[in-house]
C-alpha positions as CSV (number, residue, x, y, z in Angstrom):
1,X,25.0,-4.6,1.1
2,X,21.1,-4.6,0.4
3,X,18.9,-4.0,3.4
4,X,15.8,-5.5,4.5
5,X,13.5,-4.3,7.4
6,X,12.0,-6.8,9.9
7,X,9.2,-5.5,12.1
8,X,9.3,-7.8,15.1
9,X,12.4,-9.2,16.6
10,X,10.6,-12.0,18.4
11,X,11.2,-15.9,17.9
12,X,9.8,-15.8,14.3
13,X,11.5,-12.4,13.3
14,X,14.9,-13.6,14.7
15,X,14.5,-17.3,14.4
16,X,13.0,-17.8,11.0
17,X,12.8,-14.4,8.7
18,X,16.2,-13.2,10.3
19,X,17.8,-16.5,9.3
20,X,16.5,-16.5,5.7
21,X,17.6,-12.9,5.4
22,X,21.0,-13.5,6.8
23,X,21.5,-16.6,4.5
24,X,20.6,-14.4,1.6
25,X,23.3,-11.9,2.3
26,X,21.0,-9.1,3.3
27,X,21.5,-6.4,6.1
28,X,18.8,-6.6,8.5
29,X,17.1,-3.6,10.1
30,X,15.1,-5.1,13.1
31,X,12.4,-2.9,14.5
32,X,10.8,-3.7,17.8
33,X,9.4,-2.1,21.1
34,X,11.1,-4.4,23.6
35,X,14.0,-2.0,24.8
36,X,15.8,-4.9,26.6
37,X,15.9,-7.0,23.2
38,X,17.0,-3.9,21.2
39,X,19.8,-2.9,23.6
40,X,21.1,-6.6,23.6
41,X,21.0,-7.0,19.9
42,X,22.8,-3.7,19.3
43,X,25.3,-4.6,22.0
44,X,26.1,-8.0,21.0
45,X,25.9,-7.6,17.3
46,X,25.1,-11.3,17.0
47,X,22.6,-13.9,18.3
48,X,22.5,-17.6,18.4
49,X,19.9,-19.8,16.8
50,X,19.6,-23.5,17.7
51,X,18.4,-25.6,14.9
52,X,16.8,-28.8,16.6
53,X,16.5,-31.6,14.3
54,X,17.9,-35.0,14.8
55,X,20.6,-33.0,16.6
56,X,21.3,-29.6,17.9
57,X,23.1,-27.3,15.4
58,X,24.1,-23.8,16.7
59,X,24.1,-20.9,14.2
60,X,25.3,-17.3,14.6
61,X,23.3,-14.6,12.9
62,X,24.9,-11.1,12.4
63,X,24.8,-8.1,9.9
64,X,21.9,-6.3,11.7
65,X,21.0,-3.6,13.9
66,X,17.8,-2.9,15.7
67,X,15.6,0.2,16.2
68,X,12.8,1.1,18.6
69,X,9.7,1.6,16.8
70,X,8.7,4.8,18.7
71,X,12.0,6.3,19.5
72,X,13.6,5.9,16.0
73,X,10.6,6.9,13.7
74,X,12.6,9.2,11.4
75,X,15.4,6.7,11.0
76,X,12.8,3.9,10.2
77,X,11.0,6.1,7.6
78,X,14.5,6.7,6.0
79,X,15.2,3.0,5.9
80,X,11.8,2.5,4.2
81,X,12.7,4.9,1.5
82,X,16.0,3.1,0.7
83,X,14.6,-0.6,0.9
84,X,12.3,-2.6,-1.3
85,X,11.6,-5.3,1.1
86,X,9.8,-5.3,4.6
87,X,8.8,-8.3,6.5
88,X,6.2,-8.1,9.5
89,X,6.4,-10.6,12.3
90,X,4.7,-8.7,15.2
91,X,1.7,-11.0,16.0
92,X,-1.7,-10.5,14.2
93,X,-3.2,-8.4,17.0
94,X,-0.3,-5.9,16.4
95,X,-0.1,-5.8,12.7
96,X,-2.3,-2.8,12.2
97,X,-0.3,-0.6,14.7
98,X,2.2,-0.6,11.9
99,X,0.1,1.3,9.5
100,X,1.1,4.7,10.6
101,X,4.8,4.2,10.2
102,X,4.2,2.4,6.9
103,X,2.2,5.2,5.5
104,X,4.9,7.9,6.5
105,X,7.5,5.7,4.7
106,X,5.5,5.2,1.6
107,X,4.8,9.0,1.5
108,X,8.4,9.8,1.7
109,X,9.3,6.9,-0.6
110,X,7.0,8.7,-3.2
111,X,8.9,11.9,-2.7
112,X,12.4,10.8,-2.8
113,X,12.5,7.3,-4.5
114,X,9.5,7.2,-6.9
115,X,11.0,4.6,-9.3
116,X,11.4,1.9,-6.6
117,X,9.1,-0.6,-5.4
118,X,8.2,-1.8,-1.8
119,X,6.9,-5.3,-1.1
120,X,5.6,-5.8,2.5
121,X,5.8,-9.6,3.2
122,X,3.5,-10.5,6.1
123,X,4.3,-13.2,8.3
124,X,1.4,-13.4,10.6
125,X,-1.2,-16.0,11.5
126,X,-4.1,-14.0,10.1
127,X,-6.0,-15.0,7.0
128,X,-6.2,-12.2,4.2
129,X,-3.7,-10.2,6.2
130,X,-2.2,-8.4,3.2
131,X,-5.8,-7.3,2.0
132,X,-6.6,-6.1,5.6
133,X,-3.5,-4.2,6.1
134,X,-3.9,-2.6,2.7
135,X,-7.5,-1.7,3.5
136,X,-6.4,-0.4,7.0
137,X,-3.8,2.0,5.3
138,X,-6.3,3.2,2.6
139,X,-9.1,3.8,5.1
140,X,-7.0,6.4,7.0
141,X,-7.2,8.6,3.5
142,X,-3.7,10.1,4.1
143,X,-2.5,9.8,0.7
144,X,-2.9,12.5,-2.0
145,X,-4.2,11.3,-5.5
146,X,-0.5,11.0,-6.8
147,X,0.7,9.1,-3.5
148,X,-2.3,6.8,-3.9
149,X,-1.4,6.1,-7.4
150,X,2.2,5.3,-6.4
151,X,0.8,3.1,-3.5
152,X,-1.5,1.0,-5.9
153,X,1.2,0.6,-8.4
154,X,4.5,0.2,-6.5
155,X,3.6,-1.3,-3.1
156,X,3.0,-5.0,-2.7
157,X,1.2,-6.6,0.2
158,X,2.4,-10.2,0.1
159,X,0.9,-12.9,2.2
160,X,2.7,-15.9,3.4
161,X,2.1,-19.2,5.3
162,X,4.4,-19.7,8.4
163,X,4.9,-23.1,9.4
164,X,8.3,-23.3,11.2
165,X,7.9,-24.4,14.8
166,X,9.8,-22.7,17.7
167,X,10.7,-24.1,21.2
168,X,10.4,-22.2,24.4
169,X,13.6,-21.3,26.3
170,X,14.2,-22.8,29.7
171,X,14.6,-20.2,32.7
172,X,18.4,-21.3,32.6
173,X,18.7,-20.4,28.9
174,X,16.8,-17.1,29.3
175,X,19.3,-16.0,31.9
176,X,22.3,-17.3,30.0
177,X,21.1,-15.6,26.7
178,X,17.8,-14.1,26.3
179,X,18.6,-13.6,22.7
180,X,18.8,-17.5,22.0
181,X,16.1,-18.8,19.7
182,X,15.4,-22.5,19.4
183,X,13.5,-23.7,16.1
184,X,13.2,-26.7,13.9
185,X,15.2,-26.7,10.9
186,X,12.2,-26.5,8.5
187,X,13.0,-23.7,6.1
188,X,10.2,-23.1,3.6
189,X,8.1,-19.9,3.4
190,X,5.3,-20.1,0.8
191,X,4.6,-16.6,-0.4
192,X,1.7,-15.3,-2.7
193,X,3.5,-14.9,-6.1
194,X,0.9,-12.6,-7.6
195,X,1.1,-9.9,-5.0
196,X,4.6,-8.8,-5.6
197,X,5.3,-5.6,-7.3
198,X,8.2,-5.6,-9.5
199,X,10.7,-8.4,-9.1
200,X,10.2,-11.1,-6.6
201,X,13.3,-10.9,-4.2
202,X,15.7,-13.8,-4.2
203,X,15.6,-14.7,-0.6
204,X,16.6,-18.2,0.7
205,X,13.6,-20.3,1.6
206,X,10.9,-18.2,-0.2
207,X,8.5,-20.3,-2.3
208,X,6.5,-18.2,-4.6
209,X,3.1,-20.0,-5.4
210,X,0.3,-19.1,-7.6
211,X,-2.5,-20.2,-5.2
212,X,-1.6,-19.3,-1.7
213,X,-5.0,-20.1,-0.4
214,X,-4.6,-23.7,-0.8
215,X,-1.3,-23.7,1.3
216,X,-3.0,-21.5,3.9
217,X,-5.6,-24.0,4.3
218,X,-3.2,-26.9,4.2
219,X,-1.3,-25.0,7.3
220,X,-4.6,-24.1,9.1
221,X,-6.6,-27.4,8.6
222,X,-3.4,-29.6,8.2
223,X,-0.9,-28.5,10.4
224,X,-2.7,-26.4,13.0
225,X,-5.7,-28.8,13.2
226,X,-3.4,-31.8,13.7
227,X,-1.4,-29.9,16.5
228,X,-4.3,-29.2,18.6
229,X,-5.7,-32.7,18.1
230,X,-2.6,-34.2,19.7
231,X,-2.4,-31.3,22.3
232,X,-6.1,-31.8,23.5
233,X,-5.9,-35.6,23.6
234,X,-2.5,-35.4,25.2
235,X,-4.0,-33.0,27.8
236,X,-6.8,-35.4,28.7
237,X,-4.3,-38.2,29.1
238,X,-1.9,-36.2,31.2
239,X,0.9,-35.7,29.0
240,X,3.1,-32.6,29.1
241,X,4.8,-32.6,25.7
242,X,3.7,-33.1,22.0
243,X,6.4,-35.6,21.4
244,X,5.4,-37.7,24.4
245,X,1.8,-37.5,23.2
246,X,3.0,-38.7,19.9
247,X,4.1,-42.1,21.3
248,X,0.5,-42.8,22.3
249,X,-1.1,-45.1,19.7
250,X,-4.6,-44.1,20.7
251,X,-3.6,-40.4,19.9
252,X,-2.0,-41.4,16.7
253,X,-4.7,-43.4,15.5
254,X,-7.1,-40.4,16.1
255,X,-4.6,-38.2,14.4
256,X,-4.6,-40.4,11.3
257,X,-8.4,-40.3,11.0
258,X,-8.5,-36.6,11.5
259,X,-5.9,-36.1,8.7
260,X,-7.6,-38.5,6.5
261,X,-10.8,-36.5,6.8
262,X,-9.1,-33.3,6.1
263,X,-7.1,-34.8,3.2
264,X,-10.3,-35.7,1.4
265,X,-11.5,-32.1,1.6
266,X,-8.1,-30.7,0.2
267,X,-8.0,-33.2,-2.6
268,X,-11.7,-32.2,-3.6
269,X,-11.3,-28.4,-3.2
270,X,-7.9,-27.9,-4.4
271,X,-6.9,-31.0,-6.5
272,X,-3.8,-31.8,-4.2
273,X,-2.2,-34.8,-5.4
274,X,-2.3,-37.8,-2.9
275,X,1.5,-38.3,-2.9
276,X,1.8,-34.6,-2.1
277,X,-0.5,-34.7,0.8
278,X,1.0,-38.2,2.0
279,X,4.4,-36.6,2.1
280,X,3.3,-33.4,3.7
281,X,1.4,-35.3,6.5
282,X,4.2,-37.8,7.1
283,X,6.8,-35.1,7.4
284,X,4.4,-33.1,9.7
285,X,4.0,-36.1,12.1
286,X,7.8,-36.7,12.2
287,X,8.1,-33.0,13.1
288,X,5.6,-33.4,15.9
289,X,7.9,-36.2,17.3
290,X,10.9,-33.9,17.6
291,X,12.0,-34.2,21.2
292,X,14.5,-31.7,21.0
293,X,11.8,-29.0,20.5
294,X,10.2,-29.9,23.9
295,X,6.8,-28.3,22.6
296,X,4.2,-28.5,25.3
297,X,0.7,-29.5,25.3
298,X,-0.1,-26.3,27.0
299,X,1.4,-24.1,24.6
300,X,-0.4,-25.7,21.5
301,X,-3.6,-26.1,23.4
302,X,-3.8,-22.5,24.9
303,X,-6.5,-20.1,24.1
304,X,-9.2,-22.6,23.3
305,X,-12.0,-20.0,22.7
306,X,-10.1,-18.6,19.8
307,X,-9.2,-22.0,18.5
308,X,-12.9,-23.1,18.3
309,X,-13.9,-19.9,16.4
310,X,-16.2,-20.3,13.5
311,X,-13.3,-19.9,10.9
312,X,-10.5,-21.4,12.9
313,X,-8.7,-24.6,12.5
314,X,-11.2,-26.9,14.2
315,X,-14.7,-25.6,13.4
316,X,-13.5,-24.2,10.0
317,X,-12.3,-27.8,9.1
318,X,-15.7,-29.3,10.3
319,X,-17.5,-26.8,8.0
320,X,-15.5,-27.2,4.8
321,X,-15.5,-30.9,5.1
322,X,-19.4,-30.7,5.4
323,X,-19.7,-28.5,2.3
324,X,-18.0,-31.3,0.3
325,X,-20.1,-34.2,1.9
326,X,-17.5,-35.5,4.0
327,X,-18.7,-36.1,7.5
328,X,-16.1,-34.9,9.8
329,X,-16.6,-37.6,12.6
330,X,-13.1,-37.4,14.1
331,X,-12.7,-33.7,13.8
332,X,-16.0,-33.5,15.7
333,X,-14.2,-35.7,18.5
334,X,-11.4,-32.9,18.3
335,X,-13.8,-30.1,19.0
336,X,-15.3,-32.0,21.9
337,X,-11.9,-32.4,23.4
338,X,-11.3,-28.8,23.0
339,X,-14.3,-28.2,25.1
340,X,-12.8,-30.3,27.8
341,X,-9.6,-28.4,27.8
342,X,-9.8,-27.2,31.4
343,X,-6.7,-25.7,33.0
344,X,-6.4,-22.8,35.5
345,X,-3.2,-21.8,33.8
346,X,-5.1,-20.5,30.8
347,X,-7.7,-17.5,31.1
348,X,-9.4,-18.6,28.0
349,X,-9.7,-22.1,29.3
350,X,-11.2,-20.9,32.6
351,X,-13.5,-18.6,30.7
352,X,-14.7,-21.5,28.3
353,X,-15.5,-23.8,31.3
354,X,-17.4,-20.9,33.0
355,X,-19.5,-20.4,29.8
356,X,-20.1,-24.1,29.6
357,X,-21.2,-24.1,33.2
358,X,-23.6,-21.2,32.9
359,X,-24.9,-21.3,29.4
360,X,-24.2,-24.8,28.4
361,X,-22.8,-26.6,25.4
362,X,-25.4,-25.5,22.8
363,X,-24.6,-21.9,23.4
364,X,-21.0,-22.6,22.5
365,X,-21.8,-24.6,19.4
366,X,-24.4,-22.2,18.3
367,X,-22.9,-18.7,19.3
368,X,-19.1,-19.2,19.1
369,X,-18.8,-21.9,16.8
370,X,-21.7,-21.0,14.9
371,X,-22.5,-24.4,13.7
372,X,-26.1,-25.2,12.5
373,X,-25.8,-28.7,11.3
374,X,-27.8,-30.8,13.6
375,X,-25.9,-34.0,13.0
376,X,-22.5,-32.2,13.8
377,X,-24.0,-30.8,16.9
378,X,-25.4,-34.1,18.2
379,X,-22.0,-35.8,17.4
380,X,-20.0,-33.2,19.3
381,X,-22.3,-33.3,22.3
382,X,-22.1,-37.1,22.3
383,X,-18.4,-37.2,22.5
384,X,-18.4,-34.3,24.9
385,X,-20.6,-36.3,27.2
386,X,-18.5,-39.4,26.7
387,X,-15.2,-37.4,27.7
388,X,-16.8,-35.8,30.7
389,X,-18.0,-39.2,31.9
390,X,-14.3,-40.5,32.1
391,X,-11.9,-39.7,34.8
392,X,-9.0,-38.8,32.6
393,X,-7.9,-41.8,30.5
394,X,-10.4,-43.0,28.0
395,X,-10.9,-45.0,24.9
396,X,-12.7,-44.1,21.6
397,X,-13.9,-46.7,19.0
């Protein structure tokens, strides 16, 4: 049985990539640092996935083992030598910690299995993740000239767009089976067709595309922007769940306006067909309504400082619309709502409110968002003051 390595045995690693690989008849080598998860996976030799669509379907995943990243280094290197496929799902901030073990694996692969390829499929929410990981590895200058030639010719860094939504476990579910993963049935993984070395692996759900950038922006400015729009409006209205917020007409009306603005940009920039965008956003909105996922406003809205960054889902969309002469009126309102996301349960929210109190909204818009368009700044400030002037529930024209 052909093997695949998955760095990261978390919700996406087990609940999305693991399922795709299992369905493709691959034996999975999970690599993680959580000793409790590692021991449970190796003891049980199976774990359940709940596919939460119109109804709950339980699926059992098997044919795997799990290794500790630090304690099983030699074994992991040996598996890299033997395999041609690696997935990473460790979180963007942890991705570069894998560079050392990957370098060691490539050096050994060069020595023992020179004719083989290695494709590293990167499943992280990080733009240009493949390019950045490749640069990180090369910048360490640990390859000989021959090894570097092998690296350039035989090792692919393949970027992806992750869109499957997961559902948090309840405390009861965590106690009953901490290996359980709850996900929506959505099962498509766009991958950069041109980054593979050798043959593209036949894995269920993989969608090789010529221009991954358009799908990255569709995810970031379509899915992610829409998600926080619902979350921040839902927060201001006192809702707990995303599905609950999607029942509110004022929220869905705003969501429609936001999506119309970003659709105009996506059509102008990437020549998306109208029907393609219509189907995408209709499907997305139905997924947001999925009550079984129980996705919370808090989870989607958390870390607001990161989410208002200059290239992130809200501000990035504002800037790109402006570049194409589309005034992002409704997206400006989403940014104003993000600035009003005020909860003591979120450290970034507390920090954001402190910055607003001490330095003011102009500092946020200029230094964090890096917006220099005066009309946009005034529009965001107008909506911010409008929201701040209300007690919780408010209306917008």
